[in-house]
N, C-alpha and C positions, 0 to 999 in steps of 0.2 A: 244395544241388541247381547253383546256378547257379558256385561257384568252381570248381566237379566238371568241367564243362563249358567253365571257363575253361583249366581244367589241357589239355585233350580238346584247346579250340582254338590253343594256346600250344605244344604239343607234335604231334612227328610222329615218331612212336619207333612199332615193331609193336608194344606196348601199345595206343596209344592209334587206330591203326590197326584191330587189330583188335577196340576197343569201335563204330569207327567202320562198321564191316563188318558189324554185327548190328545197327547202327540204319537203316541204307542197308536192310539186306533187312525188316530190320520196317517201315518206310515202306515201300518198294515193295510190300510185299504188303497194305498195308491199302490201299494204293491201288486195287491191282490189284480189290482185296476193292469198296472202293465203286463202281468202276466197273460192276463183275458187278452188286452189287448193285444201283444204278440201271437198270443196262439189264433185267436181275427186272422191276422193281417195275414200269416203264416199261410190258413184256411182259402180264403178271402180276397185275397188284395187290398182288401181296405185296412187302414195305417191309422196311427194315433192323428188325429184334426190335427190341423198346422201351427193353431190358436194355443193347444196345449203348452209346449215347450217356454210360450213369450207369457201364459199365465203363472208358471213354476218359478219361474224369473224372477218376475214382477211379485212374485210372494214375498211373505217370511221365513219361508220353511229352508231357503237354503241359507241361511245367515245362520239359523237356531241349528240346521244341521253342519253347516259349518262351525260353527260356537261349541257345539256339542264333541263335534271328532277333532278340534285343536285345543281342548281343555286339557294343561298339564297339569295345576299343582292338587296334588297329591291325589293324580291319576289311579291309579291301578286303584287305591280299596271304591274310589268314587262308578270307577267303569265296572266292579263290581257292584257296588248297590246299587247301581242304577242299569244294572245288564240288562233291564227288558226290553230300553230305550235302547241301548248300545246293539240288539242283536237287532231289536227294525230297524235301527236306521241305515246298519252294514245292509241289509233284504234290500230296503230303499234303493238304498246307491247301488248295490251289486246289478236290482231289475233295471236300474236307471241307463245305466253303464252298458247293458247286455239288449236295449230296446229300441229302438226310432227315436228317441227322441236322447241318445248320447253325448249330448252336446252339451247339454246344458250342466252335465258332471265339470264338464273344462272351461266355461264359461267364470268368469270372475264375480267372484259372490260382491253383491254392492249393497249399502247400505240403504236402506228406503231413510229419507230426515223428515218424508210426509208421505200422507199415502189418505188416496179419500178412499181406500176400501176395493177391494176388486172386483164390486159386484156394479160398482159406479162406475170406475175404470172400463169395465169392458164396452158400457154403456154410453160412453166417450161425456159422462158426466163431469168429471174431472182427472186429476192428475196424480201421478205419481212423482214426489219428488227427491232425486236421490241426492248423494252426499255429494258433493264438489269433489275435485281433481285437490290436492293440498287439505282438507278437511281429515283425511283419509287415518284412522287408525290403527291401519298395520292390516286393517280386515279385508281391505277392496283390494282387485287385483288376483288374490288369490281364492281357486276356487276349488270346488270339492276334491274332483281331483288332486291338487296337489295337497291337502288333508289326508288325504286317502293316504300318500307319500310316504307320507309322516306319520302314519302308523306302525312302522317296524319296531318304532322305538318303546309303543303299549304291549306291542305282543311280547316282546324281550322283557320287562316289565314287569308284565301280567305273568309267565314263567314262572319269571323270579319269585312275585308276590304266591304263585298254586305252591311253590316248594315249601309255603310255613305252612301253609294250613295241610290236617288229613279229616277236613270234614267232605261226606261226600254230597253233600248239593254246592257247596263250595270251591271246589274242582271242577263240580258239572259246569256251572256257571261259567268257570277260567274257560274250559276248554271251549266251550261255545263261542264265549270271547274271542278266545285267542284262531279258531276255524272259522270264525267270521272276518277277521283280520287278515288272516290267512289269504283266505280264499280274494278277499279287494287286492292285496298284492299282486298275488298269482294273476286277475282280471288284467289288470293296470301293464302285465309285464307282457301278459302275450298282446294287448292289443285292444284288447271286447270290453 
């Protein structure tokens, strides 16, 4: 997964833009759904169905999110080039962390070795095979929360990177990214 995301981040052609468009759409839709579920939960007392956190953790989304957040090679330039993805990603982590499914942010990101697909898994038609301990490539055992904790260095790098440019559009992207990182770091600090 990490290798695939590195290729996506390193390229900016039509194929990678198509993937990014789908990813951004997915992240925004889930974020919107989490916001709606939170408001329904506070007004009617009905929360998020207990299967939702499990569905999230058995999908590839945590691995994709972790790979983007952990990307370091050429990070500042890549964060600006792919700012739409990073802003949507940080928004999703923000809403996950403040929702009733906040525990998924602290769960280790596991790599799927083989998957029957979410629909088949939900209907008990197949299994998800996770990478066993010892076969890990450094990604297992780390959570989205751990990736957020390491964002401070990206914030500092983006600040330095932004000081080299005076373009308004570039400055706006960098400011949005820095604000998103600051929010997530503060959110972790206060435990929300």
